[in-house]
N, C-alpha and C positions, 0 to 999 in steps of 0.2 A: 503230733505231725504224722502222717499215715507215710508207711515206708515209700511208696513212690515219690512223694513230696520230698521225704528226706534225700532218697537216691538222685533226684534231678538237682536238688542244691548242691549237693557234693560235686556231680559231674559239671555243673554251672561253675563252680569254684575252678575245678580243674582247667576248663575252657578259657577262663579270664586271668591265667597267670601273666605274670608281666613279661617273663621271657618266652619266646617263642618254642625254644627246646624243653620247657616245662611242661607245655600244653600236649594232651593226647593226640595221638594221630587219628585219623578217621576209623582205622581198625580198632585202635584201643578204644575210642570212643563207643563205637557199637558194642563191644566187650563189656564195658560198664555198664550200658543200657539194658544188656541181655542179663547180666548177673543180678544176683539177688541183692538186697540192701547191705548184707553183711559182706558181700564180694567186693564194695566199693570202698576204698580207703580216702580218708580226707588228705588233701594235698599236704606235703610237709609244711609248707609256709603259705597259707593263703594270702592274697593279694593285699589284704586289709593289714598284716601284721607289719610292724617295723622291723627294719632288719639291723 
């Protein structure tokens, strides 16, 4: 997977978090998109994980 594809997948996981307060703000989203792939972390509990 290319770096851009990986970054977009991770950002997408942040954007579909079940709880609205877990999702990034628009400013945070822009920061993630402008960061390198190493600057974007996986969300702590992606939506598909059991609680």
